[in-house]
C-alpha positions as CSV (number, residue, x, y, z in Angstrom):
1,M,-7.4,37.3,33.4
2,K,-7.9,34.3,35.4
3,A,-10.5,31.9,34.7
4,K,-14.2,31.5,36.4
5,V,-14.4,28.4,38.3
6,T,-17.4,26.8,37.5
7,W,-18.9,24.3,39.8
8,V,-22.0,22.0,38.2
9,L,-24.1,20.4,41.5
10,V,-26.1,17.3,40.1
11,A,-28.5,15.9,42.8
12,D,-31.2,14.5,43.5
13,G,-33.2,13.9,46.8
14,G,-30.4,11.4,48.1
15,Q,-27.1,11.7,46.2
16,A,-25.4,14.7,45.1
17,K,-22.0,15.3,43.0
18,V,-19.8,18.2,43.1
19,F,-18.0,18.7,39.6
20,E,-15.5,21.5,38.9
21,N,-14.7,23.4,35.4
22,L,-11.9,25.5,35.5
23,G,-12.0,27.0,32.1
24,P,-12.0,26.5,28.3
25,G,-10.5,23.1,27.3
26,K,-10.6,22.2,30.8
27,G,-13.4,19.7,31.1
28,L,-15.2,18.5,34.1
29,R,-13.5,17.1,37.2
30,A,-15.6,15.6,39.7
31,I,-14.6,17.0,43.2
32,T,-14.3,13.5,45.2
33,D,-14.6,15.1,48.8
34,L,-18.1,16.5,48.0
35,K,-19.5,13.8,47.1
36,F,-23.3,13.2,49.0
37,E,-24.9,9.7,49.3
38,D,-27.9,9.6,51.8
39,E,-29.3,6.5,52.5
40,H,-32.6,5.9,50.3
41,L,-34.9,4.5,53.1
42,Q,-38.6,3.9,52.9
43,A,-41.1,5.4,54.9
44,R,-42.0,2.5,57.1
45,E,-38.1,2.1,57.9
46,L,-37.8,6.0,59.0
47,V,-40.9,6.1,61.3
48,S,-40.4,3.8,64.4
49,D,-44.0,4.2,65.9
50,R,-47.3,3.0,64.4
51,P,-49.6,5.5,63.7
52,G,-52.0,6.4,66.2
53,R,-55.5,5.9,66.8
54,S,-58.4,8.1,67.1
55,F,-61.8,7.8,67.8
56,S,-64.5,8.2,64.8
57,S,-66.6,11.0,65.7
58,V,-69.6,9.0,64.6
59,G,-70.1,5.7,66.1
60,H,-67.5,3.3,68.6
61,G,-65.0,2.6,65.6
62,R,-61.5,3.5,65.8
63,S,-59.0,4.1,62.9
64,A,-55.4,4.8,62.4
65,M,-54.7,8.4,62.1
66,E,-52.5,9.9,58.9
67,P,-48.9,10.8,59.9
68,S,-49.2,14.9,59.4
69,S,-46.0,14.6,57.0
70,D,-44.4,12.3,54.9
71,P,-40.7,11.1,56.2
72,V,-39.1,10.5,53.0
73,A,-40.0,14.0,51.5
74,V,-38.6,15.5,55.0
75,R,-35.4,13.4,54.8
76,E,-34.9,14.5,51.0
77,R,-35.7,18.0,52.1
78,R,-33.4,18.0,55.0
79,F,-30.6,16.4,52.5
80,V,-30.9,19.6,49.7
81,E,-30.8,21.8,52.9
82,H,-27.4,20.3,54.0
83,L,-25.9,20.9,50.6
84,A,-26.9,24.6,50.4
85,I,-25.7,24.8,53.4
86,V,-22.3,23.4,52.4
87,L,-22.1,25.0,49.1
88,A,-22.8,28.2,50.8
89,G,-19.4,27.6,53.0
90,K,-17.3,26.9,49.7
91,L,-18.5,29.9,47.9
92,A,-17.3,31.9,51.5
93,E,-14.3,30.4,50.9
94,G,-13.9,31.2,47.2
95,A,-13.6,28.0,45.9
96,F,-15.9,28.9,42.8
97,D,-17.3,31.9,40.9
98,R,-20.4,30.3,39.4
99,L,-22.9,27.4,39.7
100,I,-24.7,25.1,37.3
101,V,-27.6,23.3,39.6
102,A,-29.2,20.2,37.9
103,A,-31.1,18.2,39.9
104,A,-34.5,16.6,40.2
105,P,-37.6,18.9,40.0
106,T,-38.2,17.8,43.2
107,A,-35.1,18.2,44.9
108,L,-34.8,21.7,42.9
109,G,-37.9,22.6,44.6
110,D,-36.3,22.4,48.0
111,L,-33.1,23.4,47.3
112,R,-34.4,26.7,46.1
113,P,-35.7,28.1,49.4
114,A,-32.6,26.4,51.2
115,L,-29.9,28.7,49.2
116,S,-28.4,31.7,50.5
117,K,-28.7,34.9,48.8
118,P,-25.1,35.2,47.5
119,L,-25.4,31.5,46.5
120,R,-28.3,32.5,44.5
121,E,-26.5,35.3,42.6
122,V,-23.9,32.7,41.4
123,I,-26.0,30.4,39.9
124,V,-26.0,30.5,36.4
125,L,-28.0,27.9,35.1
126,E,-30.8,25.3,36.9
127,L,-32.0,22.4,35.4
128,P,-34.6,20.5,37.0
129,K,-33.2,17.1,35.5
130,D,-31.9,14.3,37.3
131,L,-28.3,13.4,35.8
132,T,-26.8,12.0,39.1
133,K,-26.7,8.7,36.8
134,L,-24.8,10.5,33.9
135,T,-20.8,9.8,33.5
136,T,-18.5,12.3,33.5
137,P,-17.8,12.5,29.9
138,D,-21.8,12.2,29.5
139,L,-22.4,14.9,31.8
140,E,-20.0,17.1,30.1
141,A,-21.4,16.7,26.8
142,S,-25.1,17.2,28.4
143,L,-23.8,20.5,29.9
144,S,-21.4,21.8,27.0
145,Q,-23.3,24.4,25.7
146,H,-23.6,26.0,29.1
147,L,-19.8,25.4,30.1
148,A,-16.6,26.7,28.8
149,I,-15.0,23.2,28.2
C-alpha cells in the first residue's frame, strides 16, 4: 500500500512555504519550488494617490476621505488566494493526498473562502498559528502528533 503524501502549508499574509511528508519515518522536506514571498509594503507604499477630498455637509470646510478598503489587507488576501489556486492545481496533479494548514489567523480567515471544494476535503488539520519563522526540525516537532514522521 502506497503511503499517503501529506503536504504542510505554513503561511502568513506575505510568505508561505510548503513541506512534504512521505510517510512514517520520512520527516518533513521543504518543497523548494513552492516557496512564496510577497514584498511587505506599507499602505503608503501601495497607494500612489493621496486620498480624495470632499466638502463638509455643514459649513465651508473640506476634509480628506478615508480609503474604502485597507490596501495591505487587500494585498494579503490576494496573496493567499494565489496560494489556494496553486495548491488546487497541485492537488489535481496528484502531488499530495492530505493537507495540513498552519497559517496566521488573519491569513487563515482569508484562505478558507478561497479554497476549492476538493482542496477543503483533503485538509486534515488547520492551525491558526504563524509558524513561518520555525526551522524545519522545529516545525516537525510542533506537528509531530499530526504527522506520521
